[in-house]
PADREN-746722 format. One record per residue (C-alpha): residue number from 1; residue in three letters; x negated, y, z. Coordinates in Angstrom, 1 decimal. Last residue first. Example, Ala and Ser with C-alpha at 12.3 -4.5 7.8 and 13.67 -1.06 7.14 Angstrom:
BEGIN
resi, resn, east, north, up
2, SER, -13.7, -1.1, 7.1
1, ALA, -12.3, -4.5, 7.8
***
This chain:
BEGIN
resi, resn, east, north, up
78, MET, 6.0, 33.6, -17.5
77, ARG, 8.8, 35.4, -15.6
76, VAL, 10.2, 32.2, -14.4
75, ILE, 6.9, 31.0, -13.1
74, ILE, 6.4, 34.2, -11.0
73, PRO, 10.2, 34.2, -9.9
72, LEU, 9.6, 30.7, -8.4
71, LEU, 6.1, 31.4, -6.8
70, ARG, 7.4, 34.1, -4.5
69, SER, 9.9, 32.1, -2.6
68, ARG, 7.7, 31.1, 0.3
67, ASN, 6.4, 34.8, 0.7
66, LYS, 9.9, 36.5, 0.9
65, LEU, 11.0, 33.6, 3.2
64, ALA, 8.1, 34.1, 5.9
63, VAL, 6.2, 30.7, 6.3
62, GLU, 3.2, 31.5, 4.1
61, TRP, 2.3, 31.9, 0.4
60, GLN, 0.1, 35.0, 1.2
59, ASP, -1.9, 33.0, 3.7
58, THR, -1.1, 30.8, 6.6
57, ARG, 0.4, 27.7, 5.1
56, LEU, 2.9, 25.5, 6.8
55, ASN, 5.1, 25.2, 3.8
54, THR, 6.7, 21.6, 4.4
53, ARG, 9.4, 22.5, 7.1
52, PRO, 9.6, 26.0, 6.0
51, SER, 11.0, 24.7, 2.6
50, LEU, 10.3, 27.1, -0.4
49, PHE, 6.8, 26.0, -1.1
48, SER, 7.4, 22.5, -0.9
47, THR, 10.7, 22.7, -2.9
46, LEU, 8.6, 24.2, -5.9
45, LEU, 6.4, 21.0, -5.8
44, TYR, 9.1, 18.4, -5.8
43, GLY, 11.0, 17.1, -2.6
42, HIS, 14.6, 17.2, -3.9
41, ALA, 14.8, 20.7, -5.2
40, SER, 13.1, 23.2, -7.5
39, HIS, 13.7, 22.0, -10.9
38, ILE, 13.0, 24.4, -13.5
37, GLN, 15.2, 23.7, -16.6
36, ILE, 14.1, 24.4, -19.9
35, ARG, 16.4, 25.7, -22.9
34, THR, 16.5, 25.6, -26.7
33, PHE, 14.7, 22.3, -27.1
32, TRP, 14.0, 21.3, -30.8
31, SER, 10.1, 21.7, -30.3
30, ASN, 7.6, 24.4, -30.8
29, GLN, 9.3, 26.7, -28.5
28, ARG, 9.2, 24.0, -25.8
27, ASN, 5.4, 24.4, -25.8
26, LYS, 6.1, 27.9, -24.3
25, ALA, 7.6, 26.5, -21.2
24, ALA, 5.0, 23.7, -20.8
23, GLN, 2.4, 26.4, -20.9
22, SER, 4.1, 28.5, -18.3
21, LEU, 4.2, 25.4, -16.1
20, LEU, 0.5, 24.8, -16.8
19, PHE, -0.5, 28.5, -16.1
18, GLU, 1.6, 28.5, -12.8
17, GLY, -0.1, 25.2, -11.7
16, GLN, -3.5, 26.4, -12.6
15, GLN, -2.9, 29.5, -10.5
14, ILE, -1.7, 27.5, -7.5
13, ASP, -4.6, 25.2, -7.6
12, ALA, -7.1, 28.4, -7.9
11, GLU, -5.3, 29.7, -4.7
10, SER, -5.9, 26.4, -3.0
9, MET, -3.0, 23.8, -2.7
8, ALA, -2.6, 22.5, 0.9
7, LYS, -3.2, 18.9, 1.4
6, ALA, -0.7, 16.0, 1.3
5, LYS, -2.1, 12.5, 2.4
4, TRP, -1.0, 9.7, 0.2
3, ILE, -0.6, 6.3, 1.5
2, ILE, -1.3, 3.5, -0.9
1, MET, 0.0, 0.0, 0.0
***
């Protein structure tokens, strides 16, 4: 059995994630898809930022709601 231990993403990891998600959205322009859905529920990455139970950070992405919810609008704007 493999047990994964979560670690906090570094600022570079977060920026890379933002870039990769925006690239995925741009790639849909080259396909037949007309819309994309950004899933931020059910334990996925964005949920981890939004939830005060899983977001135990002490930096600019920390526990305060305005900080926890910053990532989603950044991705949507990209």
